[in-house]
N, C-alpha and C positions, 0 to 999 in steps of 0.2 A: 181460434187457436192455431189453425193452419197458417193463417196470414202472419201471425206473430213469428212462427218458425221461418217462414219465407222472408220476412223483413230482417230477421237476425242473419239468415244465410246471405242475403244481399249485402248487408252491412259488413259481414266478415269478408265476402268476396271483394267488395269495394276497397276495404282496408288492405287486403293482400295485393290487389292491383295497384293501389297507391304506393305501397312499399316497394313493389317491383319497379314501378315507373321511377320512383325516387332513386332507387339503387342504380338503374340504368343511366339516369341523368348524371349521377356522381361518377360512374365508370366512364362515360363519354367525356365528361369534363377532365378527368384525370388523364385519359388518353390524349386529348387535345393538348393539355399542358406538357405531357411527355413528348409528343411529336414536335412541339415548338422547341422544347429543350434540346432535342436531338438535332434539329436543324441549326440552332444557334451553336451548339457544341461542334457540329460539323464545320462551321465557319472557322471556329478557333483552331481546330485540328488542321484544316487546310492551310491556314496562315502559318502554323507551326511546321508543317511539312515543307512549305515553300522556303521558310527560313533555314531549315536543316539542309535542304537541297542546295541552297546558295553557299553554305559554308563547308560542305563536304568536299572531298577531293575533286579537282577540276579535270575531267577527262571527256572524251567524246560521248561516253555513256551518260555522264552527269549533265552534259549540255542537253541531251534529249530529255532526261529526267526533269531538269529545271524548266524546260519548255512545257512539259506536261503539267508540272506543278503550277506554273504561271497561268496556264489556261484555267486550271481548276480554281486558282486563287482569284482570277478575274471574275469568274462566275460567282464565287462566294462573296466577293466584294460587291457586285451588283445586287445580289440577293439580299445582302445585309440591310439595305435601305428599307426593305419590307418587313424585317424581323425585329428591328430594334427601334426604340423611340428616336425621333429626329433629334432631340436635344441630348441624346446620349453621347454623340460625337464618334460613335463606332464606325459609321460609314466614312467619315472624314479620315479617321486614323487608318482605316484599311486603304483608302485612296493614297495616302502618303506612303504607306508600306508598298503599295503597288509601284509607285514612282521610284522609290529606293531600290526595290527588287529588280525593276527594269534596268536601272543603271548598272546594278551589280551583274545581272545576267548578260548584259551586252558585253561587259568587259570579259567575263568568263568565256563567252562564245568566241569573241575575237582572239583571245589569247590561245584558246584551243585550236582555232583555225590556223593561227601563226605557227603553232607547234607542229601540227600535223602536216602542214603544207611547206614547212621549212622556209617560211618567209624571212628574208634577210632584213628588210626595212620594217622595223617594229616601232617606229617613232610615234605612231598613233596610240600605242599601248600606254605610254606614260600618262597622258591626260586621263585616259580611261581608268588606269590604276588609281590615280589620284581621286577620281570621282567614286570609284569602288570603295576606297579607304574612307571616304567621307560618308558614304551611304550606309556602309555596314553597321557602324555603331548606332546610326539613326534608325535603321530598320529594327535593330535589337531593342532600342529604347521604345519604339512604337509598339513592338510586340509586348513589352512589359506593361505599357500603358493600356493596350488592348485587354490584357488579362485583368487589370484592375477595373476597367469599364465594364467588362463582360461578367465580372463576378456577381453583380446584382442579378443578372439574367440566368446565371448557371448555378447559383448557390441553392442546393437542395438540402441544406442542413436543417431547414425549418419546415419540412414537409409534414402535412397531416397525413396520417395513414388513412386508408379507406375504412370507413365505418358506416354502418347501416343507418344510424341516427345521429 
């Protein structure tokens, strides 16, 4: 009789341990998915910040901001190759955005330099402006393409809530 109670107690304890282990596994899995989501969303936000910095007013302060955003964007671009499927095209899109952003930021930097230093010969600005005007809509188009490509990775509308069983 005593062994029967002991066997029942062991069975109950084993079942409880199994339920706790299963719950911990589900929680760890959800946390990993959320961490991955946050890293991916951070890449999108970095691209958006860079875009916004490039089209806001062009002053000495904005040149510094653009440089900071460009550094963050480059880091996000390099990181993206590890966070998205290779066939998603996200890494390539970010690379193109980086090239367009670099073209745009160089024009902005040069124009601000000319303005602050009162440079009389601004003949180099015309080709830079032309390149800027070509790159701006392409950067914007790539940002929209990026949003579409990332939707699959950032769409949390079909999340299962946490449940015990």
